[in-house]
N, CA, C, O and the ligand as a Tripos MOL2 file, in Angstrom:
@<TRIPOS>MOLECULE
protein
  285   283    72     0     0
PROTEIN
NO_CHARGES

@<TRIPOS>ATOM
      1 N         -92.7180   20.1570   80.8000 N.3       1 MET1
      2 CA        -91.4940   21.0870   81.1980 C.3       1 MET1
      3 C         -91.0900   21.8380   80.0130 C.2       1 MET1
      4 O         -91.0420   21.3300   78.8920 O.2       1 MET1
      5 N         -90.7850   23.1090   80.2850 N.am      2 ALA2
      6 CA        -90.4850   23.9150   79.1860 C.3       2 ALA2
      7 C         -89.0270   23.7080   78.9930 C.2       2 ALA2
      8 O         -88.3500   23.2190   79.8970 O.2       2 ALA2
      9 N         -88.5000   24.0700   77.8180 N.am      3 GLY3
     10 CA        -86.9490   23.8600   77.4990 C.3       3 GLY3
     11 C         -86.2530   24.8140   78.4030 C.2       3 GLY3
     12 O         -86.8800   25.6320   79.0770 O.2       3 GLY3
     13 N         -84.9520   24.7100   78.4170 N.am      4 VAL4
     14 CA        -84.0460   25.4940   79.1980 C.3       4 VAL4
     15 C         -84.1400   27.0030   78.5820 C.2       4 VAL4
     16 O         -84.3130   27.1790   77.3760 O.2       4 VAL4
     17 N         -84.0280   27.9310   79.3880 N.am      5 ASP5
     18 CA        -84.0270   29.2840   78.9970 C.3       5 ASP5
     19 C         -82.6500   29.8240   79.0390 C.2       5 ASP5
     20 O         -81.9980   29.9230   80.0790 O.2       5 ASP5
     21 N         -82.1990   30.1990   77.7600 N.am      6 VAL6
     22 CA        -80.8160   30.6110   77.6440 C.3       6 VAL6
     23 C         -80.8810   32.1530   77.2260 C.2       6 VAL6
     24 O         -79.8990   32.7340   76.7660 O.2       6 VAL6
     25 N         -82.0910   32.7500   77.4200 N.am      7 GLY7
     26 CA        -82.1350   34.1940   76.8170 C.3       7 GLY7
     27 C         -81.1170   35.1740   77.5660 C.2       7 GLY7
     28 O         -80.8800   36.2650   77.0470 O.2       7 GLY7
     29 N         -80.5370   34.8340   78.7130 N.am      8 ASP8
     30 CA        -79.6780   35.7940   79.3840 C.3       8 ASP8
     31 C         -78.2220   35.3340   79.1390 C.2       8 ASP8
     32 O         -77.3350   35.9270   79.7520 O.2       8 ASP8
     33 N         -77.9020   34.3350   78.2990 N.am      9 VAL9
     34 CA        -76.6110   33.8290   77.9710 C.3       9 VAL9
     35 C         -75.9960   34.7970   77.0990 C.2       9 VAL9
     36 O         -76.6560   35.1100   76.1080 O.2       9 VAL9
     37 N         -74.8360   35.3520   77.2650 N.am     10 GLU10
     38 CA        -74.1320   36.0030   76.2560 C.3      10 GLU10
     39 C         -73.2890   35.2570   75.2800 C.2      10 GLU10
     40 O         -72.5660   34.3190   75.6130 O.2      10 GLU10
     41 N         -73.3880   35.6350   74.2510 N.am     11 LEU11
     42 CA        -72.6870   35.0040   73.0960 C.3      11 LEU11
     43 C         -71.6800   36.0520   72.2970 C.2      11 LEU11
     44 O         -71.9760   37.2460   72.3120 O.2      11 LEU11
     45 N         -70.6620   35.6700   71.6990 N.am     12 GLU12
     46 CA        -69.7970   36.5700   70.9000 C.3      12 GLU12
     47 C         -70.0730   36.5870   69.5050 C.2      12 GLU12
     48 O         -70.2570   35.5290   68.9020 O.2      12 GLU12
     49 N         -70.1140   37.5830   68.9950 N.am     13 PHE13
     50 CA        -70.4280   37.7020   67.4300 C.3      13 PHE13
     51 C         -69.2670   38.4100   66.7850 C.2      13 PHE13
     52 O         -68.8770   39.4820   67.2490 O.2      13 PHE13
     53 N         -68.6840   37.8430   65.7090 N.am     14 PRO14
     54 CA        -67.4880   38.4890   65.1830 C.3      14 PRO14
     55 C         -68.1100   39.6810   64.0240 C.2      14 PRO14
     56 O         -69.0580   39.5690   63.2470 O.2      14 PRO14
     57 N         -67.2560   40.7360   64.2320 N.am     15 CYS15
     58 CA        -67.4460   41.8970   63.4010 C.3      15 CYS15
     59 C         -66.9930   41.7050   62.0180 C.2      15 CYS15
     60 O         -65.7970   41.4850   61.8260 O.2      15 CYS15
     61 N         -67.8240   41.7650   61.0180 N.am     16 PRO16
     62 CA        -67.3660   41.5400   59.6940 C.3      16 PRO16
     63 C         -66.4310   42.5690   59.1800 C.2      16 PRO16
     64 O         -65.7800   42.3040   58.1690 O.2      16 PRO16
     65 N         -66.2920   43.7560   59.7920 N.am     17 THR17
     66 CA        -65.5960   44.7880   59.4030 C.3      17 THR17
     67 C         -63.9820   44.5960   59.9020 C.2      17 THR17
     68 O         -63.0360   44.5160   59.1180 O.2      17 THR17
     69 N         -63.8940   44.5470   61.2180 N.am     18 CYS18
     70 CA        -62.5190   44.4310   61.6750 C.3      18 CYS18
     71 C         -62.0990   43.4530   62.3300 C.2      18 CYS18
     72 O         -60.9800   43.4950   62.8420 O.2      18 CYS18
     73 N         -63.0000   42.2460   62.4610 N.am     19 GLY19
     74 CA        -62.7930   40.9860   63.0400 C.3      19 GLY19
     75 C         -62.8730   41.0300   64.3540 C.2      19 GLY19
     76 O         -62.6190   39.9580   64.9040 O.2      19 GLY19
     77 N         -63.1780   42.0350   65.1320 N.am     20 GLY20
     78 CA        -63.3850   42.1390   66.6650 C.3      20 GLY20
     79 C         -64.5430   41.4080   67.1090 C.2      20 GLY20
     80 O         -65.2770   40.7630   66.3610 O.2      20 GLY20
     81 N         -64.6700   41.5260   68.2760 N.am     21 THR21
     82 CA        -65.9190   40.6950   68.8000 C.3      21 THR21
     83 C         -66.8810   41.5190   69.7610 C.2      21 THR21
     84 O         -66.5480   42.1930   70.7350 O.2      21 THR21
     85 N         -68.2240   41.2900   69.2230 N.am     22 ALA22
     86 CA        -69.2250   42.0410   70.0000 C.3      22 ALA22
     87 C         -69.9560   41.1380   70.9160 C.2      22 ALA22
     88 O         -70.3230   40.0680   70.4330 O.2      22 ALA22
     89 N         -70.2360   41.3880   72.1760 N.am     23 LYS23
     90 CA        -71.0190   40.5030   72.8520 C.3      23 LYS23
     91 C         -72.3640   40.9900   73.1310 C.2      23 LYS23
     92 O         -72.6000   42.1680   73.3990 O.2      23 LYS23
     93 N         -73.3200   39.9890   73.0600 N.am     24 ALA24
     94 CA        -74.7540   40.2950   73.3910 C.3      24 ALA24
     95 C         -75.4700   39.0890   73.8490 C.2      24 ALA24
     96 O         -75.2360   37.9350   73.4910 O.2      24 ALA24
     97 N         -76.4460   39.5220   74.7490 N.am     25 ALA25
     98 CA        -77.2600   38.5140   75.3440 C.3      25 ALA25
     99 C         -78.2390   37.8060   74.1670 C.2      25 ALA25
    100 O         -78.6510   38.5090   73.2440 O.2      25 ALA25
    101 N         -78.5450   36.5450   74.2400 N.am     26 ILE26
    102 CA        -79.2640   35.8060   73.1300 C.3      26 ILE26
    103 C         -80.6890   36.6370   73.1560 C.2      26 ILE26
    104 O         -81.2280   36.8950   72.0790 O.2      26 ILE26
    105 N         -81.2440   37.0170   74.2940 N.am     27 GLU27
    106 CA        -82.5800   37.6600   74.1960 C.3      27 GLU27
    107 C         -82.4700   38.9610   73.3870 C.2      27 GLU27
    108 O         -83.3230   39.2830   72.5590 O.2      27 GLU27
    109 N         -81.4150   39.6690   73.6560 N.am     28 ALA28
    110 CA        -81.3550   40.8160   72.9070 C.3      28 ALA28
    111 C         -81.2460   40.8920   71.3970 C.2      28 ALA28
    112 O         -81.6960   41.7740   70.6650 O.2      28 ALA28
    113 N         -80.4910   39.6900   71.0300 N.am     29 VAL29
    114 CA        -80.2390   39.6030   69.7700 C.3      29 VAL29
    115 C         -81.5690   39.0510   68.8760 C.2      29 VAL29
    116 O         -81.8100   39.3130   67.6970 O.2      29 VAL29
    117 N         -82.2560   38.3120   69.6840 N.am     30 ARG30
    118 CA        -83.6250   37.7730   69.2900 C.3      30 ARG30
    119 C         -84.4130   38.8140   68.9210 C.2      30 ARG30
    120 O         -85.0580   38.7360   67.8750 O.2      30 ARG30
    121 N         -84.4760   39.9610   69.7430 N.am     31 MET31
    122 CA        -85.3310   41.1420   69.5180 C.3      31 MET31
    123 C         -84.8360   41.8520   68.4510 C.2      31 MET31
    124 O         -85.6100   42.2720   67.5910 O.2      31 MET31
    125 N         -83.4550   42.0770   68.3770 N.am     32 LEU32
    126 CA        -82.8930   42.9970   67.4180 C.3      32 LEU32
    127 C         -81.5760   42.4900   67.0560 C.2      32 LEU32
    128 O         -80.6140   42.6620   67.8040 O.2      32 LEU32
    129 N         -81.4820   41.8630   65.9250 N.am     33 PRO33
    130 CA        -80.0930   41.0400   65.6210 C.3      33 PRO33
    131 C         -79.2450   42.0060   64.8510 C.2      33 PRO33
    132 O         -78.8670   41.7000   63.7200 O.2      33 PRO33
    133 N         -78.9300   43.1240   65.3790 N.am     34 VAL34
    134 CA        -77.8850   44.1310   65.0500 C.3      34 VAL34
    135 C         -77.1870   44.6830   66.0880 C.2      34 VAL34
    136 O         -77.7070   45.2210   67.0670 O.2      34 VAL34
    137 N         -75.8660   44.5410   65.8610 N.am     35 LEU35
    138 CA        -74.9770   44.9380   67.0410 C.3      35 LEU35
    139 C         -73.9430   45.9250   66.5710 C.2      35 LEU35
    140 O         -73.5400   45.9670   65.4080 O.2      35 LEU35
    141 N         -73.5130   46.7640   67.5960 N.am     36 ASP36
    142 CA        -72.4520   47.8170   67.4070 C.3      36 ASP36
    143 C         -71.0680   47.2120   67.8770 C.2      36 ASP36
    144 O         -70.8850   46.8370   69.0350 O.2      36 ASP36
    145 N         -70.1760   47.1530   66.9520 N.am     37 CYS37
    146 CA        -68.8400   46.7150   67.2880 C.3      37 CYS37
    147 C         -68.2130   47.5030   68.2860 C.2      37 CYS37
    148 O         -68.1380   48.7160   68.0860 O.2      37 CYS37
    149 N         -67.6900   46.9510   69.4670 N.am     38 PRO38
    150 CA        -67.0300   47.8930   70.4140 C.3      38 PRO38
    151 C         -65.6510   48.2380   70.0200 C.2      38 PRO38
    152 O         -65.0880   49.1400   70.6400 O.2      38 PRO38
    153 N         -65.0340   47.6210   69.0500 N.am     39 ALA39
    154 CA        -63.7320   47.9050   68.5190 C.3      39 ALA39
    155 C         -63.7150   49.0080   67.5400 C.2      39 ALA39
    156 O         -62.9120   49.9370   67.6320 O.2      39 ALA39
    157 N         -64.6270   48.9100   66.5690 N.am     40 CYS40
    158 CA        -64.5150   49.8730   65.3110 C.3      40 CYS40
    159 C         -65.7140   50.6220   65.2190 C.2      40 CYS40
    160 O         -65.7910   51.5160   64.3760 O.2      40 CYS40
    161 N         -66.8070   50.3340   66.0990 N.am     41 GLY41
    162 CA        -68.0640   51.0960   65.9850 C.3      41 GLY41
    163 C         -68.9720   50.7930   64.9530 C.2      41 GLY41
    164 O         -70.0870   51.3160   64.9470 O.2      41 GLY41
    165 N         -68.6030   49.9780   64.0520 N.am     42 GLN42
    166 CA        -69.3510   49.5660   62.8590 C.3      42 GLN42
    167 C         -70.6180   48.8810   63.4080 C.2      42 GLN42
    168 O         -70.5740   48.0500   64.3150 O.2      42 GLN42
    169 N         -71.6900   49.2620   62.8310 N.am     43 ARG43
    170 CA        -72.9810   48.3930   63.0220 C.3      43 ARG43
    171 C         -73.0840   47.2630   62.1300 C.2      43 ARG43
    172 O         -72.7660   47.4500   60.9560 O.2      43 ARG43
    173 N         -73.5040   46.0420   62.5200 N.am     44 PHE44
    174 CA        -73.5510   44.9870   61.6760 C.3      44 PHE44
    175 C         -74.6670   44.0420   62.0320 C.2      44 PHE44
    176 O         -75.0310   43.9360   63.2030 O.2      44 PHE44
    177 N         -75.1810   43.4030   61.1290 N.am     45 GLY45
    178 CA        -76.4970   42.4530   61.4500 C.3      45 GLY45
    179 C         -75.8490   41.0580   61.6320 C.2      45 GLY45
    180 O         -74.9780   40.6220   60.8790 O.2      45 GLY45
    181 N         -76.3790   40.3670   62.7500 N.am     46 VAL46
    182 CA        -75.9670   39.0240   63.1000 C.3      46 VAL46
    183 C         -76.3680   38.1320   62.0870 C.2      46 VAL46
    184 O         -77.4490   38.2000   61.5030 O.2      46 VAL46
    185 N         -75.3860   37.2000   61.8600 N.am     47 ASP47
    186 CA        -75.5930   36.0500   60.9580 C.3      47 ASP47
    187 C         -76.6480   35.2570   61.6600 C.2      47 ASP47
    188 O         -76.4250   34.7650   62.7660 O.2      47 ASP47
    189 N         -77.8480   35.1160   61.0140 N.am     48 LEU48
    190 CA        -78.9260   34.4690   61.8000 C.3      48 LEU48
    191 C         -78.6760   32.9170   61.7580 C.2      48 LEU48
    192 O         -79.1750   32.2440   62.6600 O.2      48 LEU48
    193 N         -78.0690   32.4100   60.9500 N.am     49 GLU49
    194 CA        -77.8760   30.9410   60.7790 C.3      49 GLU49
    195 C         -76.9030   30.5690   61.7870 C.2      49 GLU49
    196 O         -77.0570   29.5470   62.4570 O.2      49 GLU49
    197 N         -75.8420   31.3950   61.9400 N.am     50 ALA50
    198 CA        -74.8420   30.9800   62.8180 C.3      50 ALA50
    199 C         -75.3700   31.2640   64.3850 C.2      50 ALA50
    200 O         -75.0330   30.5640   65.3390 O.2      50 ALA50
    201 N         -76.2080   32.3560   64.4640 N.am     51 PHE51
    202 CA        -76.7650   32.5570   65.6520 C.3      51 PHE51
    203 C         -77.5920   31.5400   66.2840 C.2      51 PHE51
    204 O         -77.6390   31.2790   67.4860 O.2      51 PHE51
    205 N         -78.3250   30.9220   65.2040 N.am     52 SER52
    206 CA        -79.3350   29.7880   65.6530 C.3      52 SER52
    207 C         -78.3590   28.5160   65.9960 C.2      52 SER52
    208 O         -78.6970   27.7340   66.8850 O.2      52 SER52
    209 N         -77.3250   28.3600   65.3780 N.am     53 ALA53
    210 CA        -76.5310   27.2470   65.9030 C.3      53 ALA53
    211 C         -75.9090   27.5270   67.2260 C.2      53 ALA53
    212 O         -75.7040   26.5970   68.0060 O.2      53 ALA53
    213 N         -75.5770   28.8370   67.5440 N.am     54 GLN54
    214 CA        -75.0020   29.0730   68.8660 C.3      54 GLN54
    215 C         -75.9970   28.9050   69.9460 C.2      54 GLN54
    216 O         -75.6820   28.4130   71.0300 O.2      54 GLN54
    217 N         -77.3310   29.3520   69.6380 N.am     55 VAL55
    218 CA        -78.3330   29.2690   70.5450 C.3      55 VAL55
    219 C         -78.5590   27.6430   70.9230 C.2      55 VAL55
    220 O         -78.7210   27.2640   72.0830 O.2      55 VAL55
    221 N         -78.5470   26.8530   69.9010 N.am     56 THR56
    222 CA        -78.6940   25.4530   70.1610 C.3      56 THR56
    223 C         -77.6870   24.8900   70.9510 C.2      56 THR56
    224 O         -77.9930   23.9970   71.7410 O.2      56 THR56
    225 N         -76.2670   25.3660   70.8370 N.am     57 GLN57
    226 CA        -75.2710   24.9120   71.4150 C.3      57 GLN57
    227 C         -75.3420   25.4920   72.9600 C.2      57 GLN57
    228 O         -74.9500   24.8020   73.9000 O.2      57 GLN57
    229 N         -75.8230   26.6840   73.1210 N.am     58 ALA58
    230 CA        -75.9460   27.1390   74.4300 C.3      58 ALA58
    231 C         -77.1690   26.3250   75.2830 C.2      58 ALA58
    232 O         -77.0900   26.1160   76.4940 O.2      58 ALA58
    233 N         -78.2400   25.9300   74.4930 N.am     59 GLU59
    234 CA        -79.2340   25.0900   75.1320 C.3      59 GLU59
    235 C         -78.7260   23.8030   75.6010 C.2      59 GLU59
    236 O         -79.0400   23.3440   76.6990 O.2      59 GLU59
    237 N         -77.9460   23.2200   74.7820 N.am     60 ALA60
    238 CA        -77.3560   21.8770   74.9490 C.3      60 ALA60
    239 C         -76.4230   21.9380   76.2020 C.2      60 ALA60
    240 O         -76.4070   21.0110   77.0120 O.2      60 ALA60
    241 N         -75.6180   23.0960   76.3430 N.am     61 ALA61
    242 CA        -74.6390   23.3390   77.4450 C.3      61 ALA61
    243 C         -75.4580   23.4800   78.7800 C.2      61 ALA61
    244 O         -75.0120   23.0330   79.8370 O.2      61 ALA61
    245 N         -76.8120   24.1930   78.6840 N.am     62 ALA62
    246 CA        -77.4630   24.4370   79.8540 C.3      62 ALA62
    247 C         -78.0810   23.2010   80.2700 C.2      62 ALA62
    248 O         -78.1350   22.9190   81.4670 O.2      62 ALA62
    249 N         -78.6340   22.3040   79.2220 N.am     63 LYS63
    250 CA        -79.3730   21.0570   79.6380 C.3      63 LYS63
    251 C         -78.2350   20.0950   80.3680 C.2      63 LYS63
    252 O         -78.4670   19.3340   81.3070 O.2      63 LYS63
    253 N         -77.1350   20.2720   79.8170 N.am     64 ALA64
    254 CA        -76.0700   19.2500   80.3510 C.3      64 ALA64
    255 C         -75.6890   19.7990   81.9030 C.2      64 ALA64
    256 O         -75.5360   18.9900   82.8180 O.2      64 ALA64
    257 N         -75.5640   21.1030   82.0880 N.am     65 ALA65
    258 CA        -75.2390   21.5050   83.3440 C.3      65 ALA65
    259 C         -76.4170   21.2940   84.2910 C.2      65 ALA65
    260 O         -76.1980   21.1740   85.4970 O.2      65 ALA65
    261 N         -77.6950   21.2420   83.7830 N.am     66 ARG66
    262 CA        -78.8690   21.0360   84.5650 C.3      66 ARG66
    263 C         -78.7140   19.6120   85.2070 C.2      66 ARG66
    264 O         -78.8250   19.3890   86.4120 O.2      66 ARG66
    265 N         -78.4140   18.5820   84.1390 N.am     67 LYS67
    266 CA        -78.2850   17.1780   84.5080 C.3      67 LYS67
    267 C         -77.1430   17.0970   85.5600 C.2      67 LYS67
    268 O         -77.2530   16.3460   86.5290 O.2      67 LYS67
    269 N         -76.2090   17.7580   85.3940 N.am     68 ARG68
    270 CA        -74.9080   17.5360   86.3500 C.3      68 ARG68
    271 C         -75.3530   17.8850   87.7980 C.2      68 ARG68
    272 O         -75.0280   17.2530   88.8030 O.2      68 ARG68
    273 N         -76.1230   18.9530   87.7530 N.am     69 ARG69
    274 CA        -76.5570   19.4330   89.0680 C.3      69 ARG69
    275 C         -77.6610   18.3820   89.8080 C.2      69 ARG69
    276 O         -77.6330   18.1320   91.0130 O.2      69 ARG69
    277 N         -78.4030   17.9520   89.0790 N.am     70 LYS70
    278 CA        -79.3960   16.8020   89.5980 C.3      70 LYS70
    279 C         -78.6450   15.4170   90.0800 C.2      70 LYS70
    280 O         -79.0440   14.7010   90.9990 O.2      70 LYS70
    281 N         -77.5700   15.2060   89.3350 N.am     71 ALA71
    282 CA        -76.7350   13.9670   89.5670 C.3      71 ALA71
    283 C         -76.1300   13.8260   90.9510 C.2      71 ALA71
    284 O         -75.4370   12.8470   91.2250 O.2      71 ALA71
    285 ZN        -65.6270   45.9860   64.1710 Zn       72 ZN72
@<TRIPOS>BOND
     1     1     2 1
     2     2     3 1
     3     3     4 2
     4     3     5 am
     5     5     6 1
     6     6     7 1
     7     7     8 2
     8     7     9 am
     9     9    10 1
    10    10    11 1
    11    11    12 2
    12    11    13 am
    13    13    14 1
    14    14    15 1
    15    15    16 2
    16    15    17 am
    17    17    18 1
    18    18    19 1
    19    19    20 2
    20    19    21 am
    21    21    22 1
    22    22    23 1
    23    23    24 2
    24    23    25 am
    25    25    26 1
    26    26    27 1
    27    27    28 2
    28    27    29 am
    29    29    30 1
    30    30    31 1
    31    31    32 2
    32    31    33 am
    33    33    34 1
    34    34    35 1
    35    35    36 2
    36    35    37 am
    37    37    38 1
    38    38    39 1
    39    39    40 2
    40    39    41 am
    41    41    42 1
    42    42    43 1
    43    43    44 2
    44    43    45 am
    45    45    46 1
    46    46    47 1
    47    47    48 2
    48    47    49 am
    49    49    50 1
    50    50    51 1
    51    51    52 2
    52    51    53 am
    53    53    54 1
    54    54    55 1
    55    55    56 2
    56    55    57 am
    57    57    58 1
    58    58    59 1
    59    59    60 2
    60    59    61 am
    61    61    62 1
    62    62    63 1
    63    63    64 2
    64    63    65 am
    65    65    66 1
    66    66    67 1
    67    67    68 2
    68    67    69 am
    69    69    70 1
    70    70    71 1
    71    71    72 2
    72    71    73 am
    73    73    74 1
    74    74    75 1
    75    75    76 2
    76    75    77 am
    77    77    78 1
    78    78    79 1
    79    79    80 2
    80    79    81 am
    81    81    82 1
    82    82    83 1
    83    83    84 2
    84    83    85 am
    85    85    86 1
    86    86    87 1
    87    87    88 2
    88    87    89 am
    89    89    90 1
    90    90    91 1
    91    91    92 2
    92    91    93 am
    93    93    94 1
    94    94    95 1
    95    95    96 2
    96    95    97 am
    97    97    98 1
    98    98    99 1
    99    99   100 2
   100    99   101 am
   101   101   102 1
   102   102   103 1
   103   103   104 2
   104   103   105 am
   105   105   106 1
   106   106   107 1
   107   107   108 2
   108   107   109 am
   109   109   110 1
   110   110   111 1
   111   111   112 2
   112   111   113 am
   113   113   114 1
   114   114   115 1
   115   115   116 2
   116   115   117 am
   117   117   118 1
   118   118   119 1
   119   119   120 2
   120   119   121 am
   121   121   122 1
   122   122   123 1
   123   123   124 2
   124   123   125 am
   125   125   126 1
   126   126   127 1
   127   127   128 2
   128   127   129 am
   129   129   130 1
   130   130   131 1
   131   131   132 2
   132   131   133 am
   133   133   134 1
   134   134   135 1
   135   135   136 2
   136   135   137 am
   137   137   138 1
   138   138   139 1
   139   139   140 2
   140   139   141 am
   141   141   142 1
   142   142   143 1
   143   143   144 2
   144   143   145 am
   145   145   146 1
   146   146   147 1
   147   147   148 2
   148   147   149 am
   149   149   150 1
   150   150   151 1
   151   151   152 2
   152   151   153 am
   153   153   154 1
   154   154   155 1
   155   155   156 2
   156   155   157 am
   157   157   158 1
   158   158   159 1
   159   159   160 2
   160   159   161 am
   161   161   162 1
   162   162   163 1
   163   163   164 2
   164   163   165 am
   165   165   166 1
   166   166   167 1
   167   167   168 2
   168   167   169 am
   169   169   170 1
   170   170   171 1
   171   171   172 2
   172   171   173 am
   173   173   174 1
   174   174   175 1
   175   175   176 2
   176   175   177 am
   177   177   178 1
   178   178   179 1
   179   179   180 2
   180   179   181 am
   181   181   182 1
   182   182   183 1
   183   183   184 2
   184   183   185 am
   185   185   186 1
   186   186   187 1
   187   187   188 2
   188   187   189 am
   189   189   190 1
   190   190   191 1
   191   191   192 2
   192   191   193 am
   193   193   194 1
   194   194   195 1
   195   195   196 2
   196   195   197 am
   197   197   198 1
   198   198   199 1
   199   199   200 2
   200   199   201 am
   201   201   202 1
   202   202   203 1
   203   203   204 2
   204   203   205 am
   205   205   206 1
   206   206   207 1
   207   207   208 2
   208   207   209 am
   209   209   210 1
   210   210   211 1
   211   211   212 2
   212   211   213 am
   213   213   214 1
   214   214   215 1
   215   215   216 2
   216   215   217 am
   217   217   218 1
   218   218   219 1
   219   219   220 2
   220   219   221 am
   221   221   222 1
   222   222   223 1
   223   223   224 2
   224   223   225 am
   225   225   226 1
   226   226   227 1
   227   227   228 2
   228   227   229 am
   229   229   230 1
   230   230   231 1
   231   231   232 2
   232   231   233 am
   233   233   234 1
   234   234   235 1
   235   235   236 2
   236   235   237 am
   237   237   238 1
   238   238   239 1
   239   239   240 2
   240   239   241 am
   241   241   242 1
   242   242   243 1
   243   243   244 2
   244   243   245 am
   245   245   246 1
   246   246   247 1
   247   247   248 2
   248   247   249 am
   249   249   250 1
   250   250   251 1
   251   251   252 2
   252   251   253 am
   253   253   254 1
   254   254   255 1
   255   255   256 2
   256   255   257 am
   257   257   258 1
   258   258   259 1
   259   259   260 2
   260   259   261 am
   261   261   262 1
   262   262   263 1
   263   263   264 2
   264   263   265 am
   265   265   266 1
   266   266   267 1
   267   267   268 2
   268   267   269 am
   269   269   270 1
   270   270   271 1
   271   271   272 2
   272   271   273 am
   273   273   274 1
   274   274   275 1
   275   275   276 2
   276   275   277 am
   277   277   278 1
   278   278   279 1
   279   279   280 2
   280   279   281 am
   281   281   282 1
   282   282   283 1
   283   283   284 2
@<TRIPOS>SUBSTRUCTURE
     1 MET1         2 RESIDUE 1 A MET
     2 ALA2         6 RESIDUE 1 A ALA
     3 GLY3        10 RESIDUE 1 A GLY
     4 VAL4        14 RESIDUE 1 A VAL
     5 ASP5        18 RESIDUE 1 A ASP
     6 VAL6        22 RESIDUE 1 A VAL
     7 GLY7        26 RESIDUE 1 A GLY
     8 ASP8        30 RESIDUE 1 A ASP
     9 VAL9        34 RESIDUE 1 A VAL
    10 GLU10       38 RESIDUE 1 A GLU
    11 LEU11       42 RESIDUE 1 A LEU
    12 GLU12       46 RESIDUE 1 A GLU
    13 PHE13       50 RESIDUE 1 A PHE
    14 PRO14       54 RESIDUE 1 A PRO
    15 CYS15       58 RESIDUE 1 A CYS
    16 PRO16       62 RESIDUE 1 A PRO
    17 THR17       66 RESIDUE 1 A THR
    18 CYS18       70 RESIDUE 1 A CYS
    19 GLY19       74 RESIDUE 1 A GLY
    20 GLY20       78 RESIDUE 1 A GLY
    21 THR21       82 RESIDUE 1 A THR
    22 ALA22       86 RESIDUE 1 A ALA
    23 LYS23       90 RESIDUE 1 A LYS
    24 ALA24       94 RESIDUE 1 A ALA
    25 ALA25       98 RESIDUE 1 A ALA
    26 ILE26      102 RESIDUE 1 A ILE
    27 GLU27      106 RESIDUE 1 A GLU
    28 ALA28      110 RESIDUE 1 A ALA
    29 VAL29      114 RESIDUE 1 A VAL
    30 ARG30      118 RESIDUE 1 A ARG
    31 MET31      122 RESIDUE 1 A MET
    32 LEU32      126 RESIDUE 1 A LEU
    33 PRO33      130 RESIDUE 1 A PRO
    34 VAL34      134 RESIDUE 1 A VAL
    35 LEU35      138 RESIDUE 1 A LEU
    36 ASP36      142 RESIDUE 1 A ASP
    37 CYS37      146 RESIDUE 1 A CYS
    38 PRO38      150 RESIDUE 1 A PRO
    39 ALA39      154 RESIDUE 1 A ALA
    40 CYS40      158 RESIDUE 1 A CYS
    41 GLY41      162 RESIDUE 1 A GLY
    42 GLN42      166 RESIDUE 1 A GLN
    43 ARG43      170 RESIDUE 1 A ARG
    44 PHE44      174 RESIDUE 1 A PHE
    45 GLY45      178 RESIDUE 1 A GLY
    46 VAL46      182 RESIDUE 1 A VAL
    47 ASP47      186 RESIDUE 1 A ASP
    48 LEU48      190 RESIDUE 1 A LEU
    49 GLU49      194 RESIDUE 1 A GLU
    50 ALA50      198 RESIDUE 1 A ALA
    51 PHE51      202 RESIDUE 1 A PHE
    52 SER52      206 RESIDUE 1 A SER
    53 ALA53      210 RESIDUE 1 A ALA
    54 GLN54      214 RESIDUE 1 A GLN
    55 VAL55      218 RESIDUE 1 A VAL
    56 THR56      222 RESIDUE 1 A THR
    57 GLN57      226 RESIDUE 1 A GLN
    58 ALA58      230 RESIDUE 1 A ALA
    59 GLU59      234 RESIDUE 1 A GLU
    60 ALA60      238 RESIDUE 1 A ALA
    61 ALA61      242 RESIDUE 1 A ALA
    62 ALA62      246 RESIDUE 1 A ALA
    63 LYS63      250 RESIDUE 1 A LYS
    64 ALA64      254 RESIDUE 1 A ALA
    65 ALA65      258 RESIDUE 1 A ALA
    66 ARG66      262 RESIDUE 1 A ARG
    67 LYS67      266 RESIDUE 1 A LYS
    68 ARG68      270 RESIDUE 1 A ARG
    69 ARG69      274 RESIDUE 1 A ARG
    70 LYS70      278 RESIDUE 1 A LYS
    71 ALA71      282 RESIDUE 1 A ALA
    72 ZN72       285 GROUP 0 **** ****
């Protein structure tokens, strides 16, 4: 069985310029790890190390949710 698909899960990414938050789906960031900040309009690159940790967390949450549904 394949792992859980979290591609459509939205994560929040902090803008390094203004501290605002840009939201994007995991799948979109995997394809293009660059976001436009909705607050200040600055374009910034996603911190891939932090992103990887966020994806791992989303996967763990999805797995836990799946387990709860089965039980
Ligand atoms: Zn910003």
